[in-house]
PLY file of the C-alpha trace (Angstrom):
ply
format ascii 1.0
element vertex 455
property float x
property float y
property float z
element edge 452
property int vertex1
property int vertex2
end_header
-111.07 -32.17 -100.35
-111.36 -31.01 -96.79
-108.85 -33.69 -95.76
-106.40 -32.43 -98.40
-106.70 -28.85 -97.16
-106.26 -30.00 -93.60
-103.05 -31.85 -94.50
-101.72 -28.79 -96.34
-102.49 -26.59 -93.35
-100.71 -28.99 -91.05
-97.68 -29.04 -93.36
-97.61 -25.22 -93.46
-97.95 -25.08 -89.72
-95.06 -27.57 -89.29
-92.83 -25.70 -91.72
-93.56 -22.41 -89.96
-92.81 -24.04 -86.61
-89.54 -25.48 -87.89
-88.53 -22.12 -89.38
-89.40 -20.40 -86.09
-87.35 -22.91 -84.13
-84.46 -22.48 -86.58
-84.59 -18.68 -86.24
-84.66 -18.98 -82.45
-81.76 -21.46 -82.55
-79.70 -19.16 -84.80
-80.40 -16.23 -82.50
-79.43 -18.26 -79.44
-76.21 -19.40 -81.13
-75.42 -15.80 -82.09
-76.02 -14.65 -78.50
-73.81 -17.46 -77.15
-71.05 -16.62 -79.64
-71.24 -12.92 -78.76
-71.17 -13.75 -75.05
-68.13 -15.95 -75.61
-66.46 -13.13 -77.57
-67.25 -10.69 -74.77
-65.95 -13.14 -72.15
-62.81 -13.80 -74.19
-62.21 -10.05 -74.62
-62.70 -9.46 -70.89
-60.27 -12.28 -70.12
-57.69 -10.88 -72.55
-58.01 -7.45 -70.91
-57.60 -8.95 -67.43
-54.53 -10.93 -68.47
-53.01 -7.88 -70.17
-53.59 -5.81 -67.04
-51.95 -8.50 -64.87
-48.98 -8.69 -67.22
-48.39 -4.92 -67.30
-48.68 -4.75 -63.51
-46.07 -7.53 -63.37
-43.75 -5.50 -65.61
-44.19 -2.40 -63.43
-43.41 -4.26 -60.21
-40.35 -5.96 -61.73
-39.11 -2.49 -62.74
-39.64 -1.35 -59.14
-37.69 -4.37 -57.87
-34.78 -3.40 -60.14
-34.88 0.21 -58.92
-34.89 -0.70 -55.23
-32.16 -3.31 -55.71
-30.02 -0.62 -57.32
-30.68 1.65 -54.34
-29.77 -1.14 -51.92
-26.30 -1.30 -53.48
-25.62 2.34 -52.65
-27.22 2.47 -49.17
-24.53 2.53 -46.52
-26.49 2.77 -43.26
-28.59 0.00 -41.68
-31.59 2.32 -41.24
-31.99 3.28 -44.89
-30.85 -0.14 -46.04
-33.66 -1.76 -44.07
-36.24 0.55 -45.64
-34.95 -0.07 -49.17
-34.78 -3.85 -48.76
-38.28 -3.92 -47.28
-39.44 -2.14 -50.44
-37.72 -4.82 -52.55
-39.54 -7.52 -50.57
-42.92 -5.79 -50.98
-42.57 -5.11 -54.73
-41.36 -8.67 -55.41
-44.37 -10.10 -53.58
-46.76 -7.90 -55.54
-45.07 -8.97 -58.78
-45.57 -12.62 -57.80
-49.27 -11.99 -57.16
-49.79 -10.63 -60.69
-47.62 -13.33 -62.25
-49.93 -15.93 -60.67
-52.87 -14.41 -62.58
-51.36 -15.21 -66.00
-52.91 -18.26 -67.74
-49.83 -20.37 -68.39
-47.20 -22.45 -66.69
-44.32 -22.33 -69.18
-40.80 -23.11 -68.06
-39.81 -19.60 -69.12
-42.14 -17.87 -66.69
-41.26 -20.38 -63.98
-37.82 -18.74 -63.99
-39.50 -15.39 -63.36
-41.44 -16.85 -60.46
-38.32 -18.46 -59.01
-36.39 -15.19 -59.21
-39.17 -13.15 -57.58
-39.44 -15.66 -54.77
-35.67 -15.65 -54.35
-35.27 -11.90 -54.24
-38.29 -11.53 -51.94
-36.94 -13.96 -49.36
-33.37 -12.73 -49.52
-34.25 -9.03 -49.27
-36.51 -9.79 -46.30
-33.65 -11.62 -44.59
-31.22 -8.74 -45.13
-33.77 -6.13 -44.03
-34.11 -7.97 -40.69
-30.34 -7.89 -40.44
-30.32 -4.13 -40.99
-33.11 -3.56 -38.48
-30.93 -5.15 -35.81
-28.22 -2.66 -36.79
-25.98 -5.23 -38.48
-24.19 -3.96 -41.58
-24.28 -6.04 -44.73
-21.21 -8.16 -45.45
-19.26 -8.14 -48.70
-20.96 -11.41 -49.60
-24.40 -9.88 -48.98
-23.54 -6.97 -51.27
-22.22 -9.32 -53.95
-25.46 -11.29 -53.83
-27.50 -8.10 -54.12
-25.40 -7.02 -57.08
-26.00 -10.40 -58.75
-29.73 -10.12 -58.12
-29.75 -6.61 -59.54
-27.97 -7.76 -62.70
-30.51 -10.51 -63.08
-33.41 -8.10 -62.50
-32.13 -5.82 -65.30
-32.05 -8.80 -67.65
-35.52 -9.92 -66.63
-36.88 -6.38 -67.01
-35.53 -6.19 -70.57
-37.05 -9.56 -71.48
-40.47 -8.65 -70.08
-40.38 -5.37 -72.02
-39.66 -7.35 -75.18
-42.51 -9.70 -74.29
-44.83 -6.71 -73.93
-44.03 -5.83 -77.56
-45.18 -9.33 -78.53
-48.45 -8.68 -76.70
-48.94 -5.22 -78.21
-48.34 -6.60 -81.71
-51.01 -9.27 -81.14
-48.50 -12.10 -81.52
-49.42 -13.47 -78.10
-53.07 -14.41 -77.49
-53.66 -15.29 -73.86
-56.90 -17.12 -74.69
-54.98 -19.54 -76.92
-52.33 -20.14 -74.30
-55.00 -21.22 -71.82
-55.77 -24.25 -73.96
-52.21 -25.10 -74.95
-48.97 -26.06 -73.31
-45.63 -24.30 -73.23
-44.96 -25.28 -76.86
-47.62 -22.76 -77.85
-45.81 -20.12 -75.85
-42.59 -20.87 -77.72
-44.41 -20.68 -81.05
-46.10 -17.36 -80.38
-43.38 -15.19 -78.83
-40.69 -13.51 -80.91
-37.16 -14.82 -81.34
-35.90 -11.94 -79.17
-38.10 -13.01 -76.27
-37.14 -16.68 -76.61
-33.43 -15.85 -76.79
-33.85 -13.71 -73.69
-35.51 -16.52 -71.76
-32.81 -18.95 -72.90
-30.17 -16.59 -71.54
-32.22 -16.35 -68.36
-32.08 -20.14 -68.05
-28.31 -20.22 -68.56
-27.55 -17.48 -66.06
-30.01 -18.28 -63.30
-27.79 -20.89 -61.64
-25.36 -18.09 -60.77
-27.94 -16.53 -58.47
-29.79 -19.58 -57.17
-27.43 -20.49 -54.34
-28.17 -17.63 -51.96
-28.15 -18.55 -48.28
-31.17 -17.40 -46.28
-31.05 -16.58 -42.58
-34.29 -18.29 -41.60
-37.70 -18.12 -43.16
-38.44 -15.47 -45.01
-43.02 7.44 -52.91
-43.60 14.25 -53.67
-43.10 17.36 -51.75
-45.21 18.33 -48.76
-48.76 19.63 -49.25
-49.04 21.58 -46.03
-52.41 22.53 -44.58
-50.97 25.82 -43.37
-50.03 27.08 -46.88
-46.93 28.87 -45.65
-46.19 30.54 -48.97
-49.63 32.14 -49.31
-49.12 35.71 -48.15
-51.41 38.73 -48.33
-55.10 39.47 -47.88
-58.01 37.64 -49.49
-59.19 39.06 -52.81
-62.47 38.94 -54.75
-63.04 37.61 -58.27
-62.78 41.00 -59.98
-59.38 41.63 -58.36
-58.28 38.14 -59.42
-59.37 38.96 -62.98
-57.15 42.04 -62.97
-54.26 39.88 -61.71
-54.78 37.61 -64.73
-54.67 40.57 -67.12
-51.48 41.87 -65.47
-49.87 38.44 -65.63
-50.60 37.81 -69.32
-50.34 41.42 -70.44
-53.13 43.90 -71.23
-52.22 44.07 -74.93
-52.24 40.28 -75.25
-55.73 39.64 -73.80
-58.65 39.77 -76.26
-61.23 37.89 -74.18
-61.46 36.64 -70.60
-64.10 34.38 -69.04
-64.57 33.22 -65.46
-64.80 29.50 -64.64
-65.79 30.23 -61.06
-64.22 29.69 -57.65
-62.73 26.33 -56.56
-63.15 26.33 -52.80
-62.10 22.70 -52.27
-58.93 22.85 -54.35
-55.55 22.29 -52.65
-55.27 26.07 -52.78
-58.68 27.87 -52.99
-58.57 29.66 -56.36
-60.40 31.66 -59.00
-60.32 30.05 -62.46
-60.31 31.86 -65.80
-60.11 31.20 -69.53
-58.26 33.71 -71.67
-58.06 34.14 -75.45
-54.94 35.97 -76.61
-54.23 38.18 -79.59
-52.36 35.24 -81.16
-55.63 33.24 -80.87
-54.22 30.94 -78.20
-56.37 29.72 -75.32
-54.95 29.97 -71.79
-56.37 28.55 -68.57
-55.19 30.24 -65.40
-55.89 30.08 -61.66
-55.32 32.81 -59.05
-55.29 32.12 -55.31
-58.01 33.76 -53.23
-55.50 34.54 -50.50
-52.90 36.98 -51.75
-53.77 36.77 -55.46
-50.84 34.49 -56.35
-50.54 32.66 -59.65
-51.30 28.99 -58.93
-51.54 27.55 -62.40
-51.33 28.68 -66.03
-51.33 26.67 -69.23
-51.42 27.67 -72.90
-52.65 25.40 -75.67
-50.16 26.70 -78.25
-48.57 23.92 -80.28
-44.82 23.88 -80.91
-43.52 22.49 -84.20
-39.77 23.02 -83.89
-36.95 22.80 -81.35
-34.63 25.76 -81.85
-33.32 26.81 -78.45
-31.07 24.63 -76.26
-31.89 23.20 -72.85
-29.57 25.71 -71.17
-31.36 28.58 -72.93
-34.72 27.17 -71.86
-33.48 26.94 -68.25
-32.49 30.62 -68.32
-35.77 31.68 -69.96
-37.73 29.92 -67.23
-35.58 31.33 -64.46
-35.91 34.88 -65.80
-39.69 34.47 -66.11
-39.92 33.36 -62.48
-37.76 36.21 -61.25
-39.85 38.77 -63.18
-43.05 37.39 -61.60
-41.96 37.43 -57.96
-40.11 34.12 -57.66
-36.40 34.95 -57.34
-33.53 32.61 -56.40
-34.86 29.56 -58.23
-32.56 26.81 -59.50
-33.38 24.35 -62.29
-33.25 20.70 -61.22
-34.88 18.12 -63.52
-36.71 18.39 -66.81
-38.75 16.44 -69.34
-39.23 17.26 -73.05
-42.32 16.39 -75.06
-43.73 17.72 -78.33
-41.33 20.66 -78.51
-42.04 21.77 -74.93
-39.76 21.23 -71.93
-41.20 21.09 -68.40
-38.54 22.20 -65.90
-38.65 21.76 -62.12
-37.18 24.74 -60.26
-36.33 24.62 -56.55
-35.87 27.64 -54.29
-32.36 28.36 -53.01
-31.50 30.13 -49.75
-27.82 30.96 -49.23
-26.88 28.25 -51.76
-28.98 25.64 -49.95
-31.39 23.95 -52.41
-34.86 23.61 -50.87
-36.68 20.85 -52.74
-39.99 21.42 -50.91
-40.40 24.80 -52.65
-40.91 23.57 -56.19
-42.26 25.38 -59.24
-42.85 23.71 -62.61
-42.41 25.79 -65.76
-43.24 24.82 -69.37
-40.99 26.47 -71.96
-41.53 26.34 -75.74
-38.36 25.22 -77.49
-39.12 27.16 -80.69
-38.83 30.65 -79.16
-38.43 30.30 -75.37
-41.95 31.46 -74.53
-43.26 30.25 -71.18
-46.45 28.28 -71.87
-47.22 27.05 -68.38
-46.45 27.36 -64.69
-47.54 25.46 -61.57
-46.59 26.84 -58.15
-48.43 24.58 -55.69
-45.29 23.24 -53.98
-43.85 26.71 -53.52
-47.09 28.24 -52.21
-47.62 25.36 -49.80
-44.17 25.49 -48.24
-42.17 28.63 -48.90
-40.71 30.36 -45.84
-37.21 31.36 -44.83
-35.55 28.32 -43.23
-33.13 28.00 -40.35
-30.06 26.56 -42.03
-27.79 26.89 -39.02
-28.30 23.31 -37.81
-25.27 21.88 -39.56
-23.45 19.88 -36.88
-21.15 17.70 -38.95
-18.70 18.70 -41.67
-18.94 17.70 -45.30
-15.93 15.44 -44.85
-17.60 13.70 -41.91
-20.73 13.22 -44.01
-18.68 11.61 -46.76
-17.60 8.86 -44.37
-21.20 7.59 -44.45
-21.18 7.25 -48.24
-20.72 4.01 -50.09
-17.01 3.65 -50.75
-17.62 3.01 -54.46
-19.49 6.29 -55.05
-17.49 8.60 -57.34
-18.60 12.08 -56.23
-19.25 14.58 -59.03
-21.04 17.36 -57.08
-21.84 18.20 -53.48
-23.70 20.80 -51.45
-26.44 21.40 -48.88
-30.13 20.75 -49.48
-33.39 20.59 -47.56
-35.56 17.60 -48.50
-39.16 16.83 -47.52
-40.10 13.57 -45.80
-43.19 11.38 -45.94
-43.98 12.57 -42.39
-44.50 16.17 -43.60
-41.22 17.35 -42.08
-38.00 18.62 -43.63
-34.39 17.52 -43.18
-31.24 19.56 -43.79
-28.82 17.27 -45.65
-25.59 17.15 -47.53
-26.45 16.27 -51.14
-23.86 14.18 -52.98
-24.23 13.48 -56.69
-22.11 10.63 -57.95
-21.79 7.44 -59.93
-21.35 3.78 -59.12
-20.35 1.88 -62.26
-22.81 3.09 -64.93
-25.58 4.42 -62.64
-25.86 7.97 -61.29
-27.16 8.57 -57.77
-28.08 11.36 -55.40
-27.34 10.52 -51.78
-28.66 12.64 -48.89
-26.78 12.57 -45.57
-28.36 14.24 -42.53
-26.29 17.36 -41.71
-27.05 17.02 -37.99
-26.32 13.37 -37.27
-24.67 11.90 -40.39
-27.50 9.43 -41.07
-28.28 8.43 -44.63
-31.77 9.82 -45.33
-32.44 8.99 -48.98
-30.95 7.67 -52.20
-32.28 8.63 -55.65
-31.34 7.16 -59.01
-30.77 9.74 -61.75
-32.14 8.59 -65.10
-30.86 10.32 -68.22
-33.22 9.85 -71.17
-33.30 11.41 -74.64
-36.19 13.55 -73.40
-34.94 14.63 -70.01
-33.34 14.00 -66.63
-35.55 12.30 -64.05
-35.10 10.75 -60.62
-36.52 7.62 -59.02
0 1
1 2
2 3
3 4
4 5
5 6
6 7
7 8
8 9
9 10
10 11
11 12
12 13
13 14
14 15
15 16
16 17
17 18
18 19
19 20
20 21
21 22
22 23
23 24
24 25
25 26
26 27
27 28
28 29
29 30
30 31
31 32
32 33
33 34
34 35
35 36
36 37
37 38
38 39
39 40
40 41
41 42
42 43
43 44
44 45
45 46
46 47
47 48
48 49
49 50
50 51
51 52
52 53
53 54
54 55
55 56
56 57
57 58
58 59
59 60
60 61
61 62
62 63
63 64
64 65
65 66
66 67
67 68
68 69
69 70
70 71
71 72
72 73
73 74
74 75
75 76
76 77
77 78
78 79
79 80
80 81
81 82
82 83
83 84
84 85
85 86
86 87
87 88
88 89
89 90
90 91
91 92
92 93
93 94
94 95
95 96
96 97
97 98
98 99
99 100
100 101
101 102
102 103
103 104
104 105
105 106
106 107
107 108
108 109
109 110
110 111
111 112
112 113
113 114
114 115
115 116
116 117
117 118
118 119
119 120
120 121
121 122
122 123
123 124
124 125
125 126
126 127
127 128
128 129
129 130
130 131
131 132
132 133
133 134
134 135
135 136
136 137
137 138
138 139
139 140
140 141
141 142
142 143
143 144
144 145
145 146
146 147
147 148
148 149
149 150
150 151
151 152
152 153
153 154
154 155
155 156
156 157
157 158
158 159
159 160
160 161
161 162
162 163
163 164
164 165
165 166
166 167
167 168
168 169
169 170
170 171
171 172
172 173
173 174
174 175
175 176
176 177
177 178
178 179
179 180
180 181
181 182
182 183
183 184
184 185
185 186
186 187
187 188
188 189
189 190
190 191
191 192
192 193
193 194
194 195
195 196
196 197
197 198
198 199
199 200
200 201
201 202
202 203
203 204
204 205
205 206
206 207
207 208
208 209
211 212
212 213
213 214
214 215
215 216
216 217
217 218
218 219
219 220
220 221
221 222
222 223
223 224
224 225
225 226
226 227
227 228
228 229
229 230
230 231
231 232
232 233
233 234
234 235
235 236
236 237
237 238
238 239
239 240
240 241
241 242
242 243
243 244
244 245
245 246
246 247
247 248
248 249
249 250
250 251
251 252
252 253
253 254
254 255
255 256
256 257
257 258
258 259
259 260
260 261
261 262
262 263
263 264
264 265
265 266
266 267
267 268
268 269
269 270
270 271
271 272
272 273
273 274
274 275
275 276
276 277
277 278
278 279
279 280
280 281
281 282
282 283
283 284
284 285
285 286
286 287
287 288
288 289
289 290
290 291
291 292
292 293
293 294
294 295
295 296
296 297
297 298
298 299
299 300
300 301
301 302
302 303
303 304
304 305
305 306
306 307
307 308
308 309
309 310
310 311
311 312
312 313
313 314
314 315
315 316
316 317
317 318
318 319
319 320
320 321
321 322
322 323
323 324
324 325
325 326
326 327
327 328
328 329
329 330
330 331
331 332
332 333
333 334
334 335
335 336
336 337
337 338
338 339
339 340
340 341
341 342
342 343
343 344
344 345
345 346
346 347
347 348
348 349
349 350
350 351
351 352
352 353
353 354
354 355
355 356
356 357
357 358
358 359
359 360
360 361
361 362
362 363
363 364
364 365
365 366
366 367
367 368
368 369
369 370
370 371
371 372
372 373
373 374
374 375
375 376
376 377
377 378
378 379
379 380
380 381
381 382
382 383
383 384
384 385
385 386
386 387
387 388
388 389
389 390
390 391
391 392
392 393
393 394
394 395
395 396
396 397
397 398
398 399
399 400
400 401
401 402
402 403
403 404
404 405
405 406
406 407
407 408
408 409
409 410
410 411
411 412
412 413
413 414
414 415
415 416
416 417
417 418
418 419
419 420
420 421
421 422
422 423
423 424
424 425
425 426
426 427
427 428
428 429
429 430
430 431
431 432
432 433
433 434
434 435
435 436
436 437
437 438
438 439
439 440
440 441
441 442
442 443
443 444
444 445
445 446
446 447
447 448
448 449
449 450
450 451
451 452
452 453
453 454
């Protein structure tokens, strides 16, 4: 009897042990599966990041190649081509992080290597003050055409990724057939076209181996004496309107801001919330933003430009000219530059947000203006407009011209002739130094459904 009980106890003990081991095993398997899921998710995120960085750098390559076609001086040409070389190398670095070796992406790698080497070769040529030949320019034009095609294909490919059609983790374990099965027909057709056209650009001959306005520490536009918080509060009430303010709260003083400022929150009679900042020195408006939503677009862009300009003039910012704008959610943000005797001064910028339902100004940001605004010496023009035009690319069809002061990366300013024009289907702004005729900068004008921007 005792033996029978002993056997039963042993059996129970064994069963309990087996169950315990099974539970532990299941738990371990679950942990391993979860870890694998986490690892797979992290890998997917890393691959997605590398891909989107690749897309960004290919877009930059296209932009700088376009600029290289319009540059007409060795100095600026060298700078632009060096940028092409740098962006192409960075694109290659991110391409190398993607987990596949399909023939399609080999074409991308070959192009990036080609454009990197060739642009480096031409930049060296420019540095030694040699102008580019007609053949050089033709090659750059071919490379630019190819870069536009590649950019479009990569954008289509990004849609495949966003839709979940492409799974990087699956491509790690498969060959290029898997790539062909997972991407959309649009992407495959694009890569096929890439294959057909690449030979046109693959015979380039190499000669050997192969960024805003100034934020000035001086704050030139900040005039007047320092004020206390109570005075700043009164400035807020004056700016918004006594009858429109129902409540005002202080957010304190920001001593380490670009411009030391008092910050406030205001509730209006229309129950809108407004944040606003007033400079300690002089009591100038630095920033204002309203949270009012806009549900309709009634007024035109020209009307919005005039509303913003009138608002600025009424608040102590006269002689401002609208430059570029961007529309979003019924609100247009317009960049205004100061003008002095018809010279546009791009360092003195103010951004204004205008509601397109009724023209109300919902926001303003004056940092550029307050950092830089002074009266400039615009008497340094030493060459005529016609002389400046001789520096321009011969294919530029000029649509507008005038004088402008532009900031540089070295925290200086240059008085230039500004020429707006078109080469084929792209619009450009070209800046020619008004003292020595040197090409200082080239910007591409981008017209979108939501605004006019520059790159």
